[in-house]
C-alpha positions, 0 to 999 in steps of 0.5 A, a space after each residue: 310870292 306871287 303865284 303868277 307875276 307877268 310882266 310886259 307879256 306880249 305875243 305876236 304871230 306871223 308879222 302883224 297879228 299882234 295878239 297880246 300887247 305889253 300886259 302886266 298883271 300879279 295874282 296871288 296865291 288861292 285867287 279865283 280870277 276870271 278872264 272875260 273878253 270878246 273873242 280875239 281879245 287874246 285870253 287863250 293866248 295868255 293861258 297858253 304862255 302861262 303854261 308855257 305852250 307858247 313863248 311871249 316876244 322876245 323883248 327885253 324886260 319881259 318875265 313870266 314868273 309862276 310861284 317864285 321861279 321865272 319860266 319865261 325871261 325876255 321871250 325864252 322860256 327858261 329851264 325852271 319851266 318844265 319843272 314847273 309844268 308838274 305844279 299847274 294844271 290845265 283844262 281845255 275846252 275840248 276836254 283833251 281826254 283819251 277816248 279809248 282808255 278808261 276815266 281812270 286812266 285819263 284821270 291818272 295822267 295827272 301823276 306822270 310828273 309824279 312817277 318814274 317814266 317807266 310806269 308811266 309809259 307802262 301805265 303800271 301805276 302803284 295802288 297809292 296813285 289809283 286812290 288818289 285818282 279815284 278820290 279825285 273822281 269821288 270829289 268830282 261826282 264821277 267815281 262811278 264813271 271810273 272804269 267807263 271808256 272817257 268817249 262814252 261819256 258827256 261833254 260834262 262828264 268828260 269836263 269833270 273828268 279833266 278837272 279830276 285829273 288836275 286834282 290828281 296832279 296836285 296842281 297849285 295852279 289851274 288854268 281852265 280855257 273856256 272850259 264850260 263853253 260847250 257845254 249845257 247850262 246845268 253841266 256848266 254849272 257842275 264844271 264851275 262849282 267843282 273849280 270853285 270848291 277846288 279853290 275854296 277848300 284846297 286853297 288852289 289858284 284858279 284862272 278861268 277864260 269865260 264868256 258866259 258873264 254871269 258865271 264870273 259874276 257868280 264864281 270870280 272875285 276878281 276879273 281881268 278884262 281883255 280887249 283887242 290884246 290889252 288889259 282894260 280892268 283888272 279888279 273886284 267884279 263888283 267895279 263892272 257895271 253894264 255900261 262897262 261890260 257893252 264897251 268890253 263887248 262892242 254893245 250899245 250901252 244902256 244909256 244909248 239904248 235909252 236915248 234911241 228910245 226917247 228920240 223915237 217917242 219924241 222925248 217922251 220917256 218910255 215906261 220902265 219894263 215890267 219884271 218878270 215873274 222870278 224877278 218879282 218873286 225875288 228869285 232872279 235878280 236884275 243884271 243891274 243888282 249883279 253888276 252895280 256901275 261902282 268905281 270901274 276902271 273900264 272906259 265905257 
């Protein structure tokens, strides 16, 4: 039973803005998958389809299933979608914490699908639920800030609070929509390490959309690359090379750069660039070491 099964998923806004175009893929339980691609490629829209915030286009045969339950069929959200949302934690770029509430109360919102409605409305969570929330905050290194207003926390701290909320929810699937886009490098690494730890230790399926390719290489074994609403690569990170990334993001490939340089030097081969002190010391690998062009399926 797949954690995620998408068949012929498409999404159009308005009359002509076709954001996703007939995409299909499967994700097994326990995988950590990176969604990469340029802005406007459909990454955020895909996450909204998976969690049921948007319905796909009404096309015969289209389907989205999570853990064996069909949540969308032929472009219509099914009755199974609502109960499945309890098992899906969504982490947004802008954290979505209530600033005037304490971090602990924000994290307890992850238990709303597990307690009676009146308890959630009054905020009357039993002690056992509060213990779960505190343990989740401890796992992401934020338990000392439990009673602090969310608005007083830094961006990285708020995002770790959002991860703790998903932990408290006991989600089987975590969807993270560019969770580190607005964070500094140190905070971004803390957030990605927290997601990776949850994936490894709990077996939680994680799908994370990223603009930062280095984090995709470091934390995700599998990547799905989107361009203009279509999947152009789905496989191991080792299968993507620098020229493939250049094609994905519309940049000049390494081969084109070398050809242009040769023309400038009248056919003379330019000398190789000197490695940085960090690379010479072996502390920072060169890009081609991180992304060796091995049997890529991405058109270059």
